[in-house]
C-alpha positions in Angstrom: 0.0 0.0 0.0 1.0 3.6 -0.6 1.5 4.5 3.1 3.5 1.3 3.7 5.9 2.2 0.8 6.1 5.8 2.1 7.1 4.5 5.6 9.8 2.2 4.2 11.3 5.0 2.0 11.3 7.4 5.0 13.1 4.9 7.2 15.8 4.3 4.6 16.3 8.0 4.1 16.5 8.5 7.9 19.1 5.8 8.2 21.3 7.4 5.5 20.9 11.0 6.4 23.9 12.9 7.7 21.7 15.8 8.8 20.2 14.0 11.8 22.0 14.0 15.2 24.0 10.9 16.1 21.7 10.0 18.9 18.5 10.4 16.8 16.6 7.1 16.6 15.2 6.0 13.3 11.6 5.8 14.4 10.1 9.3 14.5 9.5 11.1 17.8 5.9 12.3 18.4 4.5 15.3 20.3 0.8 15.7 20.6 -0.2 19.2 21.7 -3.8 19.3 22.9 -5.5 22.5 23.9 -8.4 22.6 26.3 -11.7 24.0 25.0 -10.5 25.6 21.7 -12.6 25.7 18.6 -11.1 24.8 15.2 -11.4 28.4 13.8 -9.6 30.1 16.7 -6.2 29.8 15.2 -4.9 32.3 12.6 -4.1 29.5 10.1 -7.8 28.6 10.1 -8.9 32.1 9.2 -9.3 33.8 12.6 -8.3 37.4 12.2 -8.5 38.2 15.9 -6.6 35.4 17.7 -2.8 35.7 17.6 -1.2 32.2 17.0 2.1 32.8 15.1 3.7 29.6 16.3 0.9 27.3 15.2 0.5 29.2 12.0 4.2 28.6 11.2 3.8 24.8 11.8 0.8 24.8 9.5 2.7 26.8 6.8 5.6 24.3 6.9 3.4 21.2 7.5 -0.1 20.1 6.8 -3.4 21.8 8.0 -6.3 19.4 8.1 -9.6 21.3 7.3 -12.0 18.5 8.0 -10.9 16.9 11.3 -13.6 16.0 13.8 -13.8 14.9 17.4 -15.9 12.0 18.6 -17.1 14.1 21.6 -17.1 17.8 22.3 -16.5 17.0 26.0 -13.2 17.0 27.7 -12.6 13.5 29.2 -14.6 11.5 26.7 -12.8 13.2 23.9 -9.3 12.6 25.4 -10.1 9.0 26.3 -11.3 8.5 22.8 -8.1 9.8 21.4 -5.8 7.8 23.6 -7.6 4.5 22.9 -8.7 5.1 19.3 -12.3 4.3 20.2 -15.7 5.9 20.2 -16.9 7.2 23.5 -19.7 4.7 24.0 -17.1 2.0 23.3 -15.1 3.1 26.4 -17.5 2.0 29.1 -18.6 4.7 31.6 -16.1 7.2 30.0 -18.7 8.1 27.4 -19.8 10.6 30.1 -17.7 13.4 31.6 -15.3 12.5 34.4 -16.2 8.8 34.3 -13.5 6.1 34.0 -12.8 4.1 30.8 -12.7 0.3 30.9 -9.3 -0.9 32.3 -8.6 -3.4 29.6 -8.6 -1.0 26.6 -5.0 -0.5 25.2 -3.8 3.1 25.3 -1.4 3.9 22.5 1.2 5.6 24.8 1.4 2.4 26.7 2.1 0.4 23.6 4.8 3.0 22.6 6.4 2.7 26.0 6.5 -1.1 25.7 8.2 -0.6 22.3 11.0 1.5 23.8 9.6 5.0 23.6 10.1 7.5 26.4 6.5 8.6 27.2 5.5 11.7 29.1 2.3 13.5 30.0 2.6 17.1 31.0 -0.3 19.3 31.9 -3.9 18.2 32.0 -4.6 14.5 32.3 -8.3 13.9 32.5 -8.3 10.3 31.3 -9.6 8.3 34.3 -9.5 4.5 34.1 -11.0 1.7 36.1 -8.6 -0.2 38.3 -7.5 -3.5 37.1 -9.3 -6.5 38.8 -7.3 -8.7 41.2 -4.7 -10.7 39.4 -4.5 -8.3 36.4 -1.8 -5.7 35.8 -3.0 -2.2 34.9 -1.1 -0.5 32.0 1.1 2.4 32.7 1.0 4.6 29.6 3.4 7.3 30.8 6.9 6.9 32.2 6.6 10.4 33.7 3.7 12.7 34.5 4.1 16.4 35.2 1.2 18.8 36.3 3.0 21.6 34.6 1.8 24.4 36.9 3.8 26.9 38.8 2.8 30.1 40.7 3.2 32.3 37.7 1.8 30.0 35.1 -1.2 27.7 35.8 -1.6 26.8 32.1 0.0 23.3 32.4 2.9 24.1 30.0 5.4 25.6 32.5 7.7 22.6 32.3 7.3 21.5 28.7 10.7 22.8 27.5 12.5 21.3 30.6 11.0 17.9 29.8 12.3 18.0 26.3 15.7 19.1 27.5 15.9 16.3 30.1 14.7 13.5 27.9 17.0 10.4 27.4 18.8 10.9 24.1 19.1 7.2 23.2 15.4 6.6 22.9 12.6 7.9 20.7 10.0 9.9 22.6 6.3 10.6 22.8 5.1 13.7 24.7 1.4 14.3 25.4 1.6 18.0 26.1 -1.9 19.1 27.3 -2.5 22.7 28.2 -5.2 23.9 30.6 -5.6 26.8 28.2 -8.3 27.8 27.3 -10.5 26.4 30.0 -12.6 28.7 32.2 -12.0 30.4 34.5 -9.5 32.6 32.7 -6.1 33.0 34.4 -3.9 34.1 31.6 -5.0 37.7 32.1 -3.6 37.9 35.6 -0.4 36.0 34.6 0.2 37.8 31.4 3.8 38.4 30.4 4.0 41.2 27.8 7.5 40.3 26.7 6.6 36.7 26.0 3.0 36.9 24.6 2.8 40.4 23.2 -0.1 42.8 23.7 -3.4 41.3 25.1 -6.3 41.0 22.7 -8.6 44.0 22.8 -12.4 43.5 23.2 -13.1 45.9 20.3 -11.0 43.8 17.9 -12.6 40.4 18.4 -15.0 39.1 15.7 -18.1 37.6 17.2 -19.9 34.5 15.7 -23.5 35.2 15.0 -24.8 33.2 18.0 -23.2 35.5 20.5 -24.5 38.9 21.6 -22.5 41.9 20.6 -22.1 43.4 24.1 -19.1 44.8 26.0 -19.1 41.9 28.5 -19.2 39.2 25.8 -16.4 40.9 23.9 -14.3 41.0 27.1 -15.1 37.4 27.7 -13.9 36.4 24.2 -10.8 38.6 24.4 -9.7 36.8 27.6 -10.3 33.5 25.9 -8.1 34.5 23.0 -5.3 35.5 25.5 -5.4 31.8 26.7 -5.1 30.6 23.1 -2.1 32.8 22.5 -0.4 31.6 25.7 -0.9 28.0 24.5 0.6 29.0 21.1 3.7 30.6 22.8 4.7 27.4 24.6 4.3 25.3 21.5 6.8 27.7 19.9 9.2 27.3 22.8 9.1 23.5 22.4 9.7 23.8 18.7 12.7 26.1 19.3 14.2 23.5 21.7 13.7 20.7 19.2 15.5 22.7 16.6 18.3 23.5 19.0 18.7 19.7 19.7 18.6 19.0 15.9 15.5 16.8 16.7 12.8 18.8 14.8 13.4 17.0 11.5 12.4 13.6 12.8 9.6 14.7 15.2 6.0 14.5 14.2 4.2 17.4 15.9 0.4 17.3 16.1 -1.6 20.4 17.3 -5.3 20.1 18.2 -7.8 20.6 21.0 -10.2 18.3 22.9 -13.5 20.2 22.1 -14.9 23.6 21.1 -14.6 26.9 23.0 -16.4 27.1 26.4 -19.0 29.5 24.9 -22.7 29.2 23.9 -23.2 26.9 20.9 -19.7 25.5 20.9 -18.5 23.1 23.7 -20.7 19.9 23.8 -22.4 20.8 20.5 -22.6 18.4 17.6 -22.3 21.3 15.2 -18.9 22.2 13.7 -18.4 25.0 16.3 -18.2 22.2 19.0 -17.1 19.1 17.2 -14.7 20.2 14.5 -11.1 20.6 15.6 -8.0 22.2 14.2 -5.4 19.6 13.4 -1.9 20.7 12.3 0.7 18.1 11.5 4.4 19.1 11.1 7.1 16.5 10.3 9.9 17.8 8.0 11.3 14.3 7.4 7.9 12.8 6.5 5.4 15.5 5.4 5.8 17.9 2.5 4.3 21.3 3.2 0.8 21.6 1.7 -0.1 25.2 0.9 -3.9 24.5 0.6 -4.1 22.0 3.5 -5.7 18.6 3.4 -9.5 18.6 2.9 -9.9 14.8 3.5 -12.2 13.7 6.3 -10.4 12.5 9.4 -11.5 11.6 13.0 -9.7 12.0 16.2 -9.7 8.2 16.7 -7.4 8.0 13.7 -4.5 9.5 15.6 -3.7 6.4 17.7 -3.3 4.0 14.7 -1.4 6.6 12.8 1.2 7.1 15.6 1.5 3.4 16.3 2.1 2.5 12.6 4.8 5.2 12.4 6.4 3.7 15.5 6.3 0.2 13.9 4.0 -1.0 16.6 1.1 -3.4 15.8 -2.2 -1.6 16.0 -4.5 -3.6 18.4 -7.9 -4.8 17.1 -9.6 -2.6 19.8 -8.8 0.6 17.8 -11.7 1.7 15.5 -9.8 4.4 13.7 -7.8 4.3 10.5 -4.2 5.4 9.7 -3.6 8.9 8.3 -0.3 8.0 6.7 -1.8 8.0 3.2 -2.7 11.7 3.7 0.8 12.5 4.8 2.0 11.2 1.5 -0.9 12.6 -0.6 -3.2 15.2 0.8 -5.7 14.4 -2.0 -6.1 10.8 -0.7 -9.2 9.6 1.2 -9.1 7.4 4.3 -12.7 7.6 5.4 -16.1 8.8 4.1 -17.8 9.5 7.5 -16.9 11.0 10.9 -19.2 10.1 13.8 -19.7 12.1 17.0 -21.6 11.9 20.2 -23.2 14.2 22.8 -23.6 12.4 26.1 -23.9 13.7 29.6 -21.7 16.7 30.3 -23.3 18.4 33.3 -26.7 17.9 31.8 -28.8 15.0 30.5 -28.3 14.6 26.7 -28.2 12.1 23.9 -27.2 13.1 20.4 -25.5 11.5 17.5 -24.1 12.9 14.3 -22.5 11.7 11.1 -20.4 14.2 9.1 -19.3 14.0 5.5 -17.2 16.6 3.7 -20.4 18.2 2.5 -23.2 17.4 5.0 -24.0 17.1 8.7 -26.8 14.9 9.9 -27.8 15.0 13.6 -30.2 12.8 15.6 -31.4 14.0 19.0 -33.1 11.5 21.4 -33.8 14.1 24.0 -35.5 16.8 22.0 -37.4 18.2 25.0 -34.1 19.5 26.4 -32.1 22.5 25.3 -28.5 22.2 24.2 -27.4 25.3 26.1 -23.8 24.2 26.7 -22.0 23.0 29.8 -22.3 24.6 33.2 -19.2 26.7 32.9 -20.5 28.2 29.7 -23.9 28.8 31.3 -22.3 30.8 34.1 -20.3 32.9 31.6 -21.0 36.5 30.8 -21.6 35.5 27.2 -24.4 33.2 28.1 -26.0 35.5 30.6 -26.0 38.3 28.0 -28.1 36.0 25.8 -30.6 35.5 28.6 -30.8 39.3 29.0 -31.6 39.7 25.3 -34.1 36.8 25.4 -36.0 38.5 28.3 -36.1 41.6 26.2 -37.2 39.8 23.0 -34.0 40.8 21.2 -32.5 37.4 20.2 -31.6 36.7 16.6 -32.5 33.3 15.2 -28.9 32.2 15.6 -28.8 33.3 19.2 -32.2 31.8 20.0 -30.9 28.4 18.9 -28.6 28.3 22.0 -31.7 28.2 24.2 -34.1 26.5 21.9 -36.5 23.9 23.5 -37.9 21.7 22.3 -35.2 21.0 19.7 -35.7 19.1 16.4 -35.3 15.4 16.6 -33.3 15.5 13.4 -31.2 18.2 11.8 -29.5 18.3 8.4 -27.1 20.9 7.1 -25.4 21.6 3.8 -22.1 22.7 5.4 -20.6 24.1 2.2 -23.4 26.6 1.9 -24.1 27.1 5.7 -20.8 27.2 7.6 -22.4 27.9 11.0 -25.2 25.3 10.4 -28.0 27.7 11.1 -30.5 26.5 8.5 -32.0 23.1 9.1 -32.7 21.5 5.7 -34.8 18.5 7.0 -37.9 19.7 5.2 -36.1 20.6 2.0 -37.0 17.9 -0.6 -33.8 18.7 -2.5 -31.9 16.9 0.2 -34.4 14.0 0.9 -32.2 11.3 -0.6 -29.1 12.4 1.2 -31.0 12.7 4.5 -32.3 9.1 4.1 -28.8 7.9 3.2 -27.1 9.4 6.2 -29.9 8.4 8.6 -29.2 4.9 7.5 -25.4 5.2 7.8 -25.8 6.5 11.3 -28.2 3.6 12.3 -25.7 1.0 10.9 -22.9 2.6 12.8 -24.9 2.6 16.1 -25.8 -1.1 15.6 -22.3 -2.2 14.6 -20.6 -0.5 17.5 -23.2 -1.4 20.2 -24.6 2.0 20.8 -27.8 2.2 22.9 -30.3 4.7 24.0 -30.9 4.0 27.7 -34.4 4.9 29.1 -32.7 6.4 32.2 -29.8 8.6 31.3 -27.7 10.5 33.8 -29.7 13.5 35.1 -28.9 17.3 35.2 -26.4 18.2 37.9 -26.7 22.0 37.3 -29.3 24.5 36.6 -29.7 25.2 32.9 -30.2 28.9 33.3 -27.7 29.8 36.1 -25.2 26.9 36.1 -25.7 26.5 39.8 -25.3 23.0 41.3 -28.7 21.3 41.8 -27.5 18.4 43.9 -26.2 18.0 47.4 -22.5 16.9 47.6 -22.3 13.2 46.9 -25.9 12.9 45.6 -26.2 10.3 42.8 -26.9 11.5 39.3 -25.4 8.7 37.2 -27.8 6.4 35.5 -27.2 4.0 32.5 -24.4 4.9 30.1 -25.0 4.6 26.4 -23.7 1.3 25.1 -23.7 -0.3 28.6 -26.7 -2.5 27.9 -24.8 -4.1 25.0 -21.4 -4.1 26.8 -20.1 -1.9 24.0 -16.7 -1.6 25.7 -16.0 -5.2 24.5 -17.1 -4.4 20.9 -14.4 -3.5 18.5 -16.3 -3.2 15.2 -15.8 0.3 13.8 -19.0 0.4 11.8 -19.1 2.4 8.5 -15.9 4.4 7.8 
């Protein structure tokens, strides 16, 4: 196959190259930078004219920018657990829902890298809980070292990234999972701002608001503070890149830059629409990726990263992983590795059950809790941006795009032509021109749910917070968990990927 041939050619070239440092291993190093709550279009290289991300933009310019990369969940821990195992959230066990642990037996790709001789490190946010192994079994240890990455002057999780790169063993390939706390609420970059490092702060008057936010002073300030967090994340990525270059290790290091879910604002985080589920994905690897000026438009899923990294490391991909390798796209950005990307909306502070299938041109959404609003997670509900929408609602001043944030009941089905409707604001379910495509994707989603063991429990986990104020509804320790999607079919033991 093309990507197998590409890998063999690369390894031969790496062996013969005189430009690589003597201690450089043949197998590529890998660094996964993962931001916290950052939407795909909040980097400059994805068209944002407000956010300052020069370091990520440079990696994209000299690497590959994926324009159709999608997460399996717009929710922190389910998304991360999905990435690290290469599996859909409902195939993780309880980890389909926020803060719940994944099944202990599922292989995590950093553990397989470690077994294969890689030096593996997690620095920053972890948020990938796992059930303890039963008696007589040995739990896997994915990371040789963990570092919280927080100091008094920087709580963003990236304070020690450069030190970890400097202190790595030089006789082994490495994998770093560098996970920032930026840009999760509450904002701390404003108070920890270093003008010399990060440059001027973003000004509220300069931010460009999406149509579903209110144009108010407090919302603009909220978004500007968020962009400050994005810029701080970008700065530390640049510091790591500079250290790799200093060590003559940049050439043979695959760098991946992404985020776990959309920004913590209304109609983003937890949403199945692109503002929540689409992610930036920048790949930079001088020895293995030719710069692509126009990026790669091929459809990819976050579960594809695990098999990609393992294949590059010459490690057998376990049958539990439901993703596909992206190596054909590294060799040819015009190639295709999948037709569909599937995503889930499960409990994240609030009762929910939504599923979506995305193609390059269309988005189909199924909602099995239409009586409930998709107002976003509790931290977003408590934000000035959400409260500004409530004020406008009470005055009867919401636009149609803003009203969708609070809409209840919601449609049971939604369908969007994403090429014509970038924000997915016009539901085409009743448009006869799309009837055949709607039927096709409805069937594709049903086949995927059946093949992967997805279920719709009668009793889902209940609301833990008020949907208007974000205040906690439950006493400490009060139970709120019910049946997890997929639990009734033991989906954690099902490895079938369904349509791809």
